[in-house]
N, C-alpha and C positions, 0 to 999 in steps of 0.2 A: 482773752484771746483764745481763739480756737487752735487746737493742736494741729500741726502740719503733717502728722502721720497719715499715711495712706490708709484707706478703709480696707483692711484685710481681715481674714478669718481670725488671726491672732488678736487684733485690736477689738473685734466684735465680741469675742468670747473670753477676753482677759479678765482677771479678777479685779475687785475694787481696790482703790488705793488704801494704804494703812490708816490715813486720817479719817476716812469715811467709816472704816471698820471699827475704829476705836470710838468714834462718835455714836455708831449704832449700838455698840455694847453698853454705853452709858445709858442709852434709851431702853435697853432690855430687848433689843432685836437680835434674833439668831441668824447667823450667816447661813446662806443656802447656795449650794453650787448649782449653776444653771448649765445643763448640757445642751448640745445642738439638737438632739432628738426632742427634748422638752420644749424648745422654742417652736419647732415645726408642729408638734402635737397641739400646743396651745393655739397656734395660728389656725390650724385646720378646724379646731373646735369652734373658734370664733366666726369663721367665714363659710364653712361648709354646712349644708343641712344635715339633719340627724341620720337620714337614710343613706347618706354618702359616707358616713364614718364606719368603715369596715375594719376588720382586724388587720393590723400591720400596715395600714394605709399610710401611716406617717413615715414608714421606712422607704424612702425614695432614693436610697444610695445606688441601687442597681436597677432602677426602673427607667424605661425609655419613655419620654414624654414627647409626643408629636406636636409641634407648634402650629402646623398647618392642618387643615381639615382633610382627613383621608376619605376617599370614596372607594367603596368596594366595587370591584369589577364584576359586572354581571356575567354569569356563565352563559355560553352560547349553546342554546338548546335547539337541536335540529328538528325535534318532534313538534315544537311549537310553531315553526314556520310553515306557512302555506306552501303547498306544492306549486312550483312554477309551471305554468302552461307553456307549451311550445308556441312560438310565433308562426305566422304564415310563412315567413321566409325559411324558418327551420323545418317546417313540415314539407315544404317543397324541396328543400335540399335533401331531406331524408327519404323523399319519394313515398310518403305515407299513403297517399291516395292513388298511386300508380298501380294499375292492375297488371299482374305478371302475364307474360305472353303465353305461358302454359295454361292459363285459365281463360284465355280469349278464344273460347270455342263454344259454338252454339249448343253442341251436344252436352257439354259440361254444365251449361246454364239451364238445361231443361229440368233437372230436379229442383232447382231454385224456383222455376216457374210453377211447377206442380205444388210446391210448398206455399207459394204465394196464393194460388187459387184456393187452397184449403183455408188459408188465413182470411181471405176475402169472404169465403162462405160463412165464417164465424162473424165477421164484421157486418156483412150485408147478406143475410140468407136469401137464397133464390126465391123462396116463398113470400118474401116481404116486399117484392117489387112488382106485384101484380096489378096495382092500381096507380093512376097518375100521381095521386098525392104521395104514395109511398116512394115513387121514383124521385120526386122532388126532395124528400127526406134523405134518400140514398145519396143524392148529389152532395149534401153536406158532409156525409161520411166519407165519400170518395176523396174530397179535397184534403181531408185530414188523415187518410190512410197511407200506409207505406206502399210506395210504388216500385221499389227495387224488387225485381223478379216479375213484374207485370209486363204485358205485351202492349206496347204503344206504337201508334202509327202517326207520322207527321202528316196532318191533313192539309195544312196551308202554312206557308212561310214566305217571307220577303226574299229569301234566297231560294231560287227554283231547284237547286240541286238537293235540297233537303226534303222536298215534297215527295211523299211516297215511301220514305224510309220507314221500315217496320222491323221491330226486333224486341228482344228481351232487355229490359232496363238492368244494366249491371251496376250503374252508379248514378246517384243524383246529388248534385250540389245546389247551391243557391241559384246559380245562373244557367246550369246545363243539365241535360240528360245524356248519358252514355249508353248506346245500344250495342248489342251484338246481333247481327243479322243472321239469317239462315245460311248465308254463304260465308260465315265466319269473318265478317268484316266489322270492324269497330267504328262506330259513327258517334261523334260528340256533337250534339245539336243544342244550340243556345235556346233558352226559353223565350228570350226577348223576340217579339215579332214572329212567333210561331204558335200554331194551334195544333194540339195533339188529340187523338181519338183513342179511347179506351173501351174495349168491348167486355161487358160483364153481364152474365145471365141473360143474354139475348138483347141487351140494351147498349147503345153507343153513348158514352159520356164524353163530352167535349171539354178539353182543358185548355184555357187560354194561358199560354206561357208567360205573357207579360204581367199577368196578375198572380202568377204562381212562383214568383222569385222569393222563396222562403226556404230555409234549410229544412231538410226532412225531419230532423229532431225537434224543430220549433213549430212545425206546421200543425201538430196535433193540438197545441194549446192556443193557436192563433185563431182569432175570429175574423172570418172573411166577410167583406162587405161587397154588395153589388156595385160594379163599376161599368161604365160604358165601354163597349168593345170597339176595337179598331178593325175596319174592313181591310182585309189583306187581299 
């Protein structure tokens, strides 16, 4: 019959009964006291690999053992994150592209126009457009050049009020040109259904706005293809 005692620490580590001890002495066996630490150490040696048997590993009396798997929280590194770009709505709300009124003067834009002419002289020297073949090559450079600061004229447009508008380009977007005229009037002309004229080194270059709807920063790397023109 099994003993009805509950399995407690006292019953687990209690000594042997006198009958067993006397029988062991008759057989020549020596009594050995088994401590709690000895039981733990022998269990660890049997079940743990050799590289896990560290010094004092059997002493678990004050060691915290996590039963569930712990996951280390990753540190939030601001430098590793990409910089967030402003959306179109945020740019419009901050009025990033709005030209201040104090700069909406033709006389203030003249130095920009002079700097643009020096820039175009480096891109297309006046001596390089003497032959018809050279003019054709210059056309490929004009469509990729920076036009902010250049003098443009609206040659044709579906909107009659835009025809004849001439001024220095203060701003260029994907769909519009913003001019400042000699009378200090700001005109925003859409590229769609408009044809512009650019005078450079005694030659008139025609720009079809419907085929020119590209951002200024992207135009230098874009390859333009010949397209049919629309009669305005």
